[in-house]
C-alpha positions, 0 to 999 in steps of 0.5 A: 893739421897736426899729424901727430895725434894719438891713434885709435886703438882697435877694439875687441869684436864679438859675433852676435849670438847664433842662437839668439831668440830675441829680435831686437837684441840680435839687431843691436848685437849685430849693430855693435858688431859693425860699429866696432868693425868701423872702429877697427878699420880706422884703428892705427892710422894717422891723420893723413891716412885717415883723411885721404880721399883716394877714390876719384869718383868719391872725392869726399870719401875718407875713413874719418869721413865715413865714421863722421857720416855714420855718427850723423846717421845714428844720431838722425835715425836712432836718437832724433826719429826713434827716440824723439831727442832734441839733439841737433842733426849733424846733417846740413840741409843744403850740403849733403857732403858736409858730414863727410868732410874732414876738418882741421880738428877731425883726428881719428881719435876725435871722430871715433870718440864722437862716434862712440859717444853717439852709441850711448846716446842711440841706445838710451834713446831706444831703451825700453822699446819693442821692435814693433814700437813706432818711432817718436817722429815721422820722417817725410810723413812716414812712420817707422818702427824701431825694427825698421830704424835699427835694420836701416842703421845696420844696412847703412853701417854694413855698406859703409864697412865695405867702403872702409875695407877698400879705403883701409887697404888703399891706405896701408895695405890692411885687408880683412874684417 
């Protein structure tokens, strides 16, 4: 791997409105807050730091791998299931670790660019939908509401931000949100 790729710049983060009166808008604001946190956890790192897998019990978990996984999560749940998009899934049916692995071309800037591009796809897929609307597709025979899909992606992203906290501290000692 080339170890001189440009670093990712941190993004400005804004807390969701504390006086929100629209459920769906509040969910999108919390997801936006978490998305920026994900980007900021990998910001400034080189390829070796972003691709490091220091947790012996999770041999595929790296900062770059988490970003790739969250890209796949948004693609599947928001774009494909929620919006009915015909985008290809980033998950490999017979390999549950595929999207976690960091490949030769997976630079911090590249995985963040793909993640950020997915944000737009996700938002367009669910544009003009209400919280109680049904997803365009069912999963294993179960139907989900837009409310459920966004809540699921928020909890998944938040859970992995916690992993990223630990991985970032192990990479260079940086702590905090």
